[in-house]
KOLPA-137426 format. One record per residue (C-alpha): x, y, z. Coordinates in nm, 3 decimals. Each point is the difference from the previous one (the first is absolute). Example, Ala and Ser with C-alpha at 12.3 -4.5 7.8 and 13.67 -1.06 7.14 Angstrom:
<pts>
<pt xx="1.230" yy="-0.450" zz="0.780"/>
<pt xx="0.137" yy="0.344" zz="-0.066"/>
</pts>
This chain:
<pts>
<pt xx="8.113" yy="3.492" zz="8.657"/>
<pt xx="0.112" yy="-0.340" zz="0.117"/>
<pt xx="0.236" yy="-0.032" zz="0.298"/>
<pt xx="0.298" yy="-0.219" zz="-0.053"/>
<pt xx="0.122" yy="-0.166" zz="0.301"/>
<pt xx="0.378" yy="-0.050" zz="0.018"/>
<pt xx="0.113" yy="-0.360" zz="0.021"/>
<pt xx="0.092" yy="-0.118" zz="0.350"/>
<pt xx="0.365" yy="-0.044" zz="0.028"/>
<pt xx="0.112" yy="-0.282" zz="0.218"/>
<pt xx="0.340" yy="-0.002" zz="0.141"/>
<pt xx="0.098" yy="-0.368" zz="0.065"/>
<pt xx="0.214" yy="-0.044" zz="0.304"/>
<pt xx="0.273" yy="-0.259" zz="-0.083"/>
<pt xx="0.101" yy="-0.264" zz="0.260"/>
<pt xx="0.344" yy="-0.023" zz="0.121"/>
<pt xx="0.204" yy="-0.332" zz="0.010"/>
<pt xx="0.255" yy="-0.099" zz="0.263"/>
<pt xx="0.274" yy="-0.232" zz="-0.057"/>
<pt xx="-0.009" yy="-0.275" zz="0.253"/>
<pt xx="0.381" yy="-0.062" zz="-0.027"/>
<pt xx="0.132" yy="0.352" zz="0.076"/>
<pt xx="-0.306" yy="0.220" zz="0.075"/>
<pt xx="0.046" yy="0.220" zz="-0.306"/>
<pt xx="-0.340" yy="0.162" zz="-0.099"/>
<pt xx="-0.087" yy="0.057" zz="-0.355"/>
<pt xx="-0.206" yy="0.317" zz="-0.025"/>
<pt xx="-0.170" yy="0.045" zz="-0.336"/>
<pt xx="-0.011" yy="0.374" zz="0.038"/>
<pt xx="0.382" yy="0.012" zz="0.017"/>
<pt xx="0.089" yy="-0.267" zz="-0.244"/>
<pt xx="0.342" yy="-0.170" zz="-0.011"/>
<pt xx="0.312" yy="0.188" zz="-0.100"/>
<pt xx="0.227" yy="-0.306" zz="-0.016"/>
<pt xx="-0.210" yy="-0.168" zz="-0.261"/>
<pt xx="-0.129" yy="0.312" zz="-0.164"/>
<pt xx="-0.363" yy="-0.059" zz="0.106"/>
<pt xx="-0.191" yy="0.326" zz="-0.055"/>
<pt xx="-0.219" yy="0.128" zz="0.297"/>
<pt xx="-0.363" yy="-0.108" zz="-0.025"/>
<pt xx="0.063" yy="-0.367" zz="-0.118"/>
<pt xx="-0.205" yy="-0.242" zz="0.217"/>
<pt xx="0.192" yy="-0.308" zz="0.137"/>
<pt xx="-0.200" yy="-0.238" zz="-0.219"/>
<pt xx="0.138" yy="0.180" zz="-0.319"/>
<pt xx="0.356" yy="-0.032" zz="0.099"/>
<pt xx="0.211" yy="-0.231" zz="-0.242"/>
<pt xx="0.004" yy="-0.367" zz="0.078"/>
<pt xx="0.386" yy="0.020" zz="0.060"/>
<pt xx="-0.022" yy="0.295" zz="0.235"/>
<pt xx="0.176" yy="-0.060" zz="0.330"/>
<pt xx="0.030" yy="0.194" zz="0.336"/>
<pt xx="0.249" yy="0.262" zz="-0.043"/>
<pt xx="0.148" yy="-0.067" zz="0.348"/>
<pt xx="0.021" yy="-0.372" zz="0.032"/>
<pt xx="-0.069" yy="-0.122" zz="-0.360"/>
<pt xx="-0.309" yy="-0.206" zz="0.117"/>
<pt xx="-0.241" yy="-0.099" zz="-0.267"/>
<pt xx="-0.354" yy="0.141" zz="-0.028"/>
<pt xx="-0.147" yy="-0.294" zz="0.186"/>
<pt xx="0.183" yy="0.106" zz="0.318"/>
<pt xx="-0.214" yy="0.313" zz="0.018"/>
<pt xx="-0.322" yy="0.031" zz="0.205"/>
<pt xx="-0.274" yy="0.253" zz="-0.043"/>
<pt xx="-0.013" yy="0.247" zz="0.288"/>
<pt xx="-0.266" yy="0.225" zz="-0.132"/>
<pt xx="0.016" yy="0.388" zz="-0.085"/>
<pt xx="0.212" yy="0.250" zz="0.206"/>
<pt xx="-0.186" yy="0.147" zz="0.298"/>
<pt xx="-0.245" yy="-0.290" zz="0.030"/>
<pt xx="-0.092" yy="-0.105" zz="0.352"/>
<pt xx="0.182" yy="-0.323" zz="0.088"/>
<pt xx="-0.196" yy="-0.311" zz="0.083"/>
<pt xx="-0.318" yy="-0.176" zz="-0.134"/>
<pt xx="-0.269" yy="0.215" zz="-0.130"/>
<pt xx="-0.251" yy="-0.191" zz="0.211"/>
<pt xx="0.186" yy="0.092" zz="0.331"/>
<pt xx="0.028" yy="0.369" zz="-0.068"/>
<pt xx="-0.317" yy="0.079" zz="0.194"/>
<pt xx="0.131" yy="-0.143" zz="0.322"/>
<pt xx="0.251" yy="0.140" zz="0.255"/>
<pt xx="-0.116" yy="0.360" zz="0.091"/>
<pt xx="0.083" yy="0.129" zz="-0.341"/>
<pt xx="0.371" yy="-0.105" zz="0.018"/>
<pt xx="-0.039" yy="-0.270" zz="-0.266"/>
<pt xx="-0.074" yy="0.277" zz="-0.256"/>
<pt xx="0.346" yy="0.173" zz="0.050"/>
<pt xx="0.255" yy="-0.040" zz="-0.261"/>
<pt xx="0.347" yy="-0.159" zz="0.111"/>
<pt xx="0.152" yy="0.349" zz="0.028"/>
<pt xx="-0.261" yy="0.128" zz="0.215"/>
<pt xx="0.014" yy="-0.319" zz="0.235"/>
<pt xx="0.379" yy="0.071" zz="0.032"/>
<pt xx="-0.067" yy="0.358" zz="0.097"/>
<pt xx="-0.251" yy="-0.112" zz="0.259"/>
<pt xx="0.212" yy="-0.274" zz="0.158"/>
<pt xx="0.330" yy="0.189" zz="-0.002"/>
<pt xx="-0.152" yy="0.326" zz="0.108"/>
<pt xx="-0.167" yy="-0.178" zz="0.301"/>
<pt xx="0.319" yy="-0.159" zz="0.084"/>
<pt xx="0.181" yy="0.343" zz="-0.005"/>
<pt xx="-0.263" yy="0.159" zz="0.204"/>
<pt xx="0.014" yy="-0.282" zz="0.265"/>
<pt xx="0.377" yy="0.033" zz="0.009"/>
<pt xx="-0.040" yy="0.379" zz="0.060"/>
<pt xx="-0.250" yy="-0.060" zz="0.284"/>
<pt xx="0.249" yy="-0.257" zz="0.155"/>
<pt xx="0.280" yy="0.249" zz="-0.025"/>
<pt xx="-0.219" yy="0.277" zz="0.176"/>
<pt xx="-0.025" yy="-0.226" zz="0.308"/>
<pt xx="0.348" yy="0.090" zz="0.081"/>
<pt xx="-0.113" yy="0.364" zz="0.075"/>
<pt xx="-0.248" yy="-0.095" zz="0.269"/>
<pt xx="0.246" yy="-0.006" zz="0.277"/>
</pts>
């Protein structure tokens, strides 16, 4: 009997694109309801006359911001900074604002030392 190996299925992570005019982010996984773009369509395959659904900017006004959940910054810099550079933007926000909230609570606790 010969063993048949199943073909490897690669799931391609699609890059998101951000409008430089208004900040709208085109996410291929969601598509675009206003222009009836189905989910899963990459930015490069959008029609030439497609425009930003918020501010009507042309496709040239968009910049690639990479896939969702990707660590921000340049790839060559991810190894520096005590591991903080590998955090996603959401994780960085939680770290920063969590530390600020904790510092504020410590500051308020000083009033109880009388």
